[in-house]
C-alpha positions in Angstrom: -2.8 1.5 5.0 -2.8 5.2 4.7 -3.3 7.2 1.5 -0.4 9.6 1.0 -0.8 10.8 -2.6 -3.0 10.3 -5.7 -3.8 11.9 -9.0 -5.3 10.7 -12.3 -2.2 8.6 -13.0 -0.8 7.2 -9.7 -1.8 6.3 -6.2 0.5 5.9 -3.2 -0.2 4.3 0.2 1.9 3.7 3.3 1.4 0.5 5.2 2.3 -0.6 8.7 2.9 -4.3 9.4 1.0 -5.4 12.5 -0.5 -1.9 12.6 2.8 -0.9 14.3 3.2 2.9 13.9 6.5 2.9 15.9 8.4 1.7 12.8 8.9 3.5 9.5 6.1 2.5 7.2 6.4 0.7 3.9 5.2 2.6 0.8 3.7 1.5 -2.5 3.2 3.6 -5.5 1.0 2.2 -8.3 -0.1 3.3 -11.8 -3.8 3.5 -12.0 -4.3 2.5 -15.6 -2.5 -0.9 -15.5 -2.1 -1.4 -11.7 1.7 -1.7 -12.1 3.8 -1.0 -9.0 6.2 1.7 -10.0 7.9 2.3 -6.7 8.0 0.5 -3.3 9.8 0.6 0.0 9.5 -2.3 2.4 9.7 -2.0 6.1 12.5 -3.2 8.4 9.9 -5.6 9.7 10.0 -7.4 6.4 13.6 -8.4 6.1 12.7 -12.1 5.9 9.0 -12.0 5.1 7.3 -9.7 2.6 3.7 -10.9 3.1 2.7 -7.5 4.4 3.8 -5.9 1.1 2.0 -8.5 -0.9 -1.2 -8.0 0.9 -1.0 -4.2 0.8 -0.3 -4.3 -3.0 -3.2 -6.7 -3.5 -5.6 -4.4 -1.7 -4.3 -1.4 -3.6 -5.1 -3.2 -6.9 -8.7 -3.4 -5.7 -8.8 0.3 -4.8 -7.0 2.2 -7.6 -10.1 2.2 -9.9 -12.3 4.0 -7.3 -13.0 7.7 -7.9 -13.1 8.3 -4.1 -10.1 6.6 -2.6 -10.3 5.7 1.1 -7.9 7.7 3.2 -7.2 4.6 5.4 -7.8 0.9 4.8 -7.4 -1.9 7.2 -5.9 -5.1 5.7 -6.1 -8.4 7.6 -5.8 -12.0 6.6 -6.1 -15.3 8.4 
């Protein structure tokens, strides 16, 4: 995931399924105070499977309370 924007109210990250930077990334924008997703764009890679979005959103919910947000974040699961 890559941090693209943040302020006191919202955080936005891009994410790349399979770390594939050749495709257009997905994007998630989340409100900080209630961790609600207010905007999202899934990737072409996710036409039939949105697990990448789910995992990226889950990681964001763990990050939005931090004062110093990481510029990049690797998300993996097994």
